[in-house]
N, CA, C and O of each residue as an XYZ file, in Angstrom:
432
protein
N     136.817     73.505     76.945
C     136.612     74.202     78.201
C     135.206     74.797     78.177
O     134.958     75.758     77.449
N     134.289     74.243     78.959
C     132.921     74.745     79.016
C     132.828     75.911     79.983
O     133.364     75.858     81.090
N     132.150     76.957     79.559
C     131.974     78.133     80.404
C     130.728     77.962     81.266
O     129.666     77.571     80.780
N     130.879     78.265     82.566
C     129.762     78.176     83.505
C     129.147     79.554     83.716
O     127.927     79.709     83.754
N     130.022     80.556     83.853
C     129.567     81.883     84.254
C     130.574     82.925     83.792
O     131.781     82.725     83.928
N     130.090     84.028     83.251
C     130.939     85.157     82.861
C     130.320     86.412     83.453
O     129.109     86.613     83.373
N     131.156     87.254     84.046
C     130.661     88.514     84.609
C     131.649     89.634     84.287
O     132.863     89.435     84.284
N     131.098     90.808     84.017
C     131.896     92.018     83.822
C     131.436     93.012     84.881
O     130.246     93.308     84.993
N     132.390     93.526     85.656
C     132.070     94.490     86.717
C     132.899     95.746     86.519
O     133.975     95.705     85.921
N     132.388     96.871     87.031
C     133.159     98.106     86.945
C     134.093     98.225     88.149
O     134.130     97.343     89.008
N     134.846     99.325     88.199
C     135.839     99.484     89.260
C     135.222     99.714     90.638
O     135.943     99.752     91.635
N     133.916     99.865     90.709
C     133.224     99.981     91.995
C     132.616     98.646     92.420
O     131.964     98.555     93.460
N     132.835     97.613     91.608
C     132.305     96.292     91.928
C     130.882     96.058     91.486
O     130.285     95.036     91.822
N     130.329     96.996     90.733
C     128.956     96.838     90.248
C     128.962     96.025     88.966
O     129.751     96.292     88.058
N     128.090     95.041     88.891
C     128.013     94.170     87.728
C     127.435     94.948     86.550
O     126.371     95.559     86.647
N     128.170     94.909     85.428
C     127.734     95.586     84.206
C     127.037     94.602     83.263
O     126.102     94.969     82.552
N     127.500     93.352     83.266
C     126.911     92.316     82.421
C     127.278     90.960     82.991
O     128.340     90.798     83.592
N     126.407     89.994     82.804
C     126.702     88.634     83.234
C     125.892     87.656     82.407
O     124.817     87.978     81.901
N     126.433     86.457     82.281
C     125.734     85.396     81.578
C     126.063     84.084     82.276
O     127.186     83.889     82.740
N     125.103     83.200     82.350
C     125.290     81.933     83.033
C     124.731     81.977     84.437
O     124.087     82.948     84.835
N     124.984     80.921     85.178
C     124.477     80.804     86.534
C     125.624     80.907     87.526
O     126.523     80.067     87.508
N     125.616     81.930     88.403
C     126.693     82.044     89.392
C     126.636     80.874     90.378
O     125.552     80.382     90.689
N     127.786     80.431     90.865
C     127.816     79.285     91.772
C     127.250     79.574     93.161
O     126.934     78.641     93.898
N     127.118     80.839     93.527
C     126.556     81.207     94.833
C     125.890     82.575     94.706
O     126.225     83.362     93.821
N     124.948     82.844     95.597
C     124.193     84.101     95.525
C     125.085     85.326     95.656
O     124.903     86.309     94.938
N     126.054     85.272     96.573
C     126.912     86.428     96.820
C     128.284     86.273     96.146
O     129.275     86.832     96.617
N     128.335     85.522     95.055
C     129.579     85.264     94.337
C     130.148     86.561     93.784
O     129.510     87.232     92.973
N     131.345     86.910     94.225
C     132.067     88.080     93.721
C     133.336     87.558     93.050
O     134.374     87.441     93.701
N     133.264     87.247     91.771
C     134.336     86.520     91.113
C     135.532     87.355     90.673
O     136.276     86.952     89.779
N     135.717     88.491     91.282
C     136.883     89.297     90.964
C     137.412     89.841     92.274
O     136.658     90.061     93.222
N     138.669     90.047     92.315
C     139.284     90.555     93.531
C     140.410     91.496     93.149
O     141.418     91.080     92.577
N     140.230     92.754     93.466
C     141.275     93.735     93.166
C     142.571     93.351     93.870
O     143.657     93.538     93.321
N     142.460     92.808     95.097
C     143.661     92.393     95.829
C     144.414     91.303     95.089
O     145.641     91.339     95.004
N     143.686     90.336     94.554
C     144.324     89.239     93.825
C     144.973     89.749     92.543
O     146.095     89.361     92.217
N     144.275     90.612     91.819
C     144.835     91.161     90.588
C     146.054     92.024     90.886
O     147.032     91.991     90.140
N     146.008     92.796     91.968
C     147.148     93.629     92.360
C     148.328     92.762     92.763
O     149.466     93.051     92.393
N     148.067     91.701     93.518
C     149.147     90.798     93.935
C     149.810     90.150     92.729
O     151.035     90.045     92.685
N     149.024     89.716     91.752
C     149.616     89.097     90.567
C     150.440     90.108     89.780
O     151.461     89.754     89.192
N     150.001     91.365     89.767
C     150.772     92.408     89.072
C     152.103     92.652     89.779
O     153.123     92.860     89.122
N     152.102     92.629     91.128
C     153.354     92.788     91.880
C     154.318     91.649     91.570
O     155.523     91.869     91.444
N     153.793     90.439     91.448
C     154.643     89.290     91.096
C     155.264     89.501     89.723
O     156.456     89.262     89.532
N     154.458     89.947     88.773
C     154.966     90.191     87.416
C     156.044     91.282     87.431
O     157.082     91.145     86.785
N     155.788     92.355     88.166
C     156.753     93.459     88.230
C     158.052     93.023     88.889
O     159.136     93.315     88.383
N     157.948     92.326     90.017
C     159.134     91.923     90.781
C     159.966     90.885     90.041
O     161.188     90.850     90.188
N     159.328     90.056     89.263
C     160.057     88.986     88.582
C     160.488     89.380     87.175
O     161.198     88.630     86.505
N     160.061     90.543     86.735
C     160.378     91.033     85.395
C     159.960     90.038     84.317
O     160.666     89.844     83.328
N     158.801     89.411     84.522
C     158.285     88.459     83.543
C     157.452     89.134     82.461
O     157.027     88.498     81.496
N     157.230     90.414     82.634
C     156.403     91.125     81.667
C     154.980     91.284     82.166
O     154.679     91.012     83.329
N     154.127     91.718     81.289
C     152.730     91.987     81.638
C     151.936     90.678     81.682
O     152.077     89.828     80.803
N     151.105     90.529     82.708
C     150.294     89.313     82.796
C     149.092     89.426     81.869
O     148.579     90.519     81.630
N     148.655     88.298     81.357
C     147.475     88.252     80.509
C     146.231     88.176     81.389
O     145.230     88.844     81.131
N     146.312     87.344     82.442
C     145.184     87.179     83.343
C     145.680     86.497     84.618
O     146.822     86.042     84.696
N     144.805     86.439     85.600
C     145.068     85.692     86.820
C     144.085     84.525     86.829
O     142.891     84.710     86.595
N     144.589     83.335     87.099
C     143.718     82.159     87.079
C     143.859     81.385     88.382
O     144.959     81.230     88.913
N     142.744     80.910     88.879
C     142.723     80.062     90.064
C     142.212     78.687     89.660
O     141.126     78.568     89.093
N     142.980     77.664     89.946
C     142.543     76.301     89.702
C     141.781     75.859     90.941
O     142.309     75.909     92.052
N     140.545     75.427     90.751
C     139.650     75.105     91.854
C     139.431     73.599     91.953
O     139.667     72.857     90.999
N     138.980     73.168     93.112
C     138.606     71.759     93.281
C     137.535     71.385     92.271
O     136.777     72.233     91.798
N     137.489     70.128     91.959
C     136.477     69.650     91.031
C     136.828     69.915     89.581
O     135.986     69.740     88.701
N     138.062     70.336     89.315
C     138.494     70.545     87.942
C     138.062     71.856     87.328
O     138.180     72.040     86.116
N     137.560     72.778     88.145
C     137.118     74.071     87.613
C     138.261     75.084     87.665
O     139.259     74.875     88.356
N     138.103     76.177     86.931
C     139.094     77.241     86.941
C     138.386     78.587     86.839
O     137.443     78.748     86.065
N     138.852     79.549     87.628
C     138.338     80.906     87.584
C     139.415     81.785     86.971
O     140.525     81.871     87.495
N     139.090     82.434     85.869
C     140.021     83.314     85.164
C     139.563     84.751     85.394
O     138.395     85.077     85.185
N     140.498     85.615     85.828
C     140.170     87.018     86.090
C     141.094     87.915     85.297
O     142.287     87.639     85.169
N     140.539     88.987     84.766
C     141.314     89.924     83.960
C     140.780     91.319     84.178
O     139.566     91.521     84.208
N     141.664     92.285     84.329
C     141.223     93.673     84.374
C     141.623     94.336     83.065
O     142.568     93.907     82.404
N     140.900     95.379     82.699
C     141.172     96.080     81.448
C     140.693     97.517     81.560
O     139.783     97.829     82.328
N     141.313     98.372     80.791
C     140.914     99.770     80.712
C     140.203     99.961     79.379
O     140.790     99.764     78.316
N     138.945    100.343     79.447
C     138.166    100.566     78.231
C     137.701    102.012     78.226
O     136.808    102.395     78.982
N     138.313    102.798     77.373
C     137.941    104.212     77.272
C     138.082    104.961     78.574
O     137.264    105.828     78.881
N     139.107    104.645     79.348
C     139.339    105.315     80.621
C     138.574    104.721     81.790
O     138.718    105.188     82.921
N     137.765    103.706     81.542
C     137.024    103.045     82.616
C     137.613    101.665     82.859
O     137.744    100.860     81.937
N     137.968    101.402     84.116
C     138.511    100.099     84.497
C     137.378     99.099     84.643
O     136.378     99.374     85.306
N     137.538     97.930     84.018
C     136.541     96.866     84.160
C     137.244     95.586     84.597
O     138.453     95.433     84.420
N     136.475     94.679     85.164
C     136.984     93.378     85.610
C     136.140     92.297     84.962
O     134.914     92.289     85.071
N     136.822     91.387     84.288
C     136.164     90.279     83.612
C     136.514     89.004     84.363
O     137.684     88.745     84.646
N     135.512     88.217     84.681
C     135.729     86.933     85.351
C     134.994     85.843     84.591
O     133.842     86.004     84.190
N     135.689     84.732     84.405
C     135.128     83.601     83.674
C     135.316     82.355     84.523
O     136.445     82.011     84.875
N     134.236     81.680     84.854
C     134.299     80.421     85.581
C     134.119     79.299     84.568
O     133.098     79.220     83.884
N     135.119     78.436     84.482
C     135.116     77.335     83.511
C     134.893     76.018     84.239
O     135.274     75.859     85.398
N     134.278     75.092     83.548
C     134.000     73.798     84.166
C     135.190     72.856     84.103
O     135.185     71.804     84.741
N     136.212     73.228     83.335
C     137.328     72.316     83.168
C     138.636     73.086     83.012
O     138.725     74.031     82.229
N     139.639     72.672     83.761
C     140.980     73.228     83.633
C     141.548     72.742     82.302
O     141.280     71.605     81.912
N     142.323     73.563     81.593
C     142.895     73.107     80.325
C     143.608     71.766     80.468
O     144.245     71.492     81.485
N     143.495     70.960     79.467
C     144.059     69.613     79.455
C     145.516     69.606     79.890
O     146.331     70.387     79.398
N     145.824     68.721     80.811
C     147.200     68.546     81.255
C     147.616     69.387     82.442
O     148.619     69.071     83.082
N     146.885     70.453     82.767
C     147.284     71.354     83.844
C     147.291     70.649     85.199
O     148.264     70.758     85.946
N     146.219     69.930     85.524
C     146.162     69.256     86.818
C     147.213     68.158     86.921
O     147.815     67.966     87.977
N     147.432     67.437     85.821
C     148.454     66.392     85.831
C     149.841     66.988     86.025
O     150.666     66.426     86.745
N     150.101     68.131     85.382
C     151.395     68.795     85.529
C     151.618     69.237     86.969
O     152.692     69.013     87.527
N     150.613     69.861     87.572
C     150.731     70.304     88.964
C     150.971     69.119     89.897
O     151.826     69.181     90.780
N     150.218     68.047     89.697
C     150.380     66.860     90.537
C     151.770     66.266     90.356
O     152.396     65.855     91.333
N     152.250     66.216     89.148
C     153.577     65.642     88.872
C     154.677     66.461     89.560
O     155.592     65.892     90.156
N     154.590     67.774     89.479
C     155.592     68.633     90.127
C     155.569     68.421     91.634
O     156.623     68.305     92.259
N     154.382     68.370     92.223
C     154.258     68.153     93.662
C     154.809     66.789     94.051
O     155.477     66.656     95.076
N     154.531     65.775     93.235
C     155.061     64.432     93.514
C     156.587     64.415     93.489
O     157.214     63.805     94.355
N     157.186     65.080     92.506
C     158.649     65.119     92.395
C     159.252     65.846     93.599
O     160.228     65.379     94.187
N     158.663     66.997     93.963
C     159.166     67.744     95.121
C     158.987     66.929     96.395
O     159.889     66.876     97.231
N     157.830     66.296     96.547
C     157.564     65.480     97.722
C     158.563     64.333     97.831
O     159.106     64.074     98.905
N     158.798     63.660     96.733
C     159.754     62.551     96.726
C     161.154     63.045     97.094
O     161.877     62.385     97.840
N     161.520     64.194     96.572
C     162.843     64.761     96.861
C     162.970     65.128     98.337
O     163.984     64.831     98.968
N     161.945     65.772     98.883
C     161.990     66.179    100.291
C     161.953     64.999    101.224
O     162.694     64.963    102.206
N     161.098     64.022    100.937
C     161.008     62.849    101.792
C     162.278     62.001    101.696
O     162.682     61.379    102.678
N     162.898     61.974    100.541
C     164.142     61.228    100.366
C     165.278     61.801    101.173
O     166.150     61.062    101.631
N     165.283     63.132    101.360
C     166.340     63.789    102.129
C     166.124     63.681    103.642
O     167.061     63.864    104.420
N     164.894     63.383    104.053
C     164.589     63.284    105.486
C     164.814     61.890    106.060
O     164.667     61.694    107.266
N     165.160     60.941    105.238
C     165.336     59.562    105.710
C     166.662     59.356    106.361
O     166.964     58.251    106.811
């Protein structure tokens, strides 16, 4: 998994550190709303604490987001990778194909 861009921001959205080339000038690779939504899913489903939130993007890329408390200061870490872990895209496609086949089979 090749890393394209890593950024660390504080709870006010100010960049504390970054390395690599951002994909766009106004790229804000963290979203408190997205992290909050994933936490609600974890809480409601009783799956436990999430490690991170990941978005699988077109072109085989993946954006991984994580929040953390460091000495009482909330930070947001975002990592843009050039490649989704091996097998992830195939697994997603396979599940969609199975569901699609099942739904289309019932509509005939």
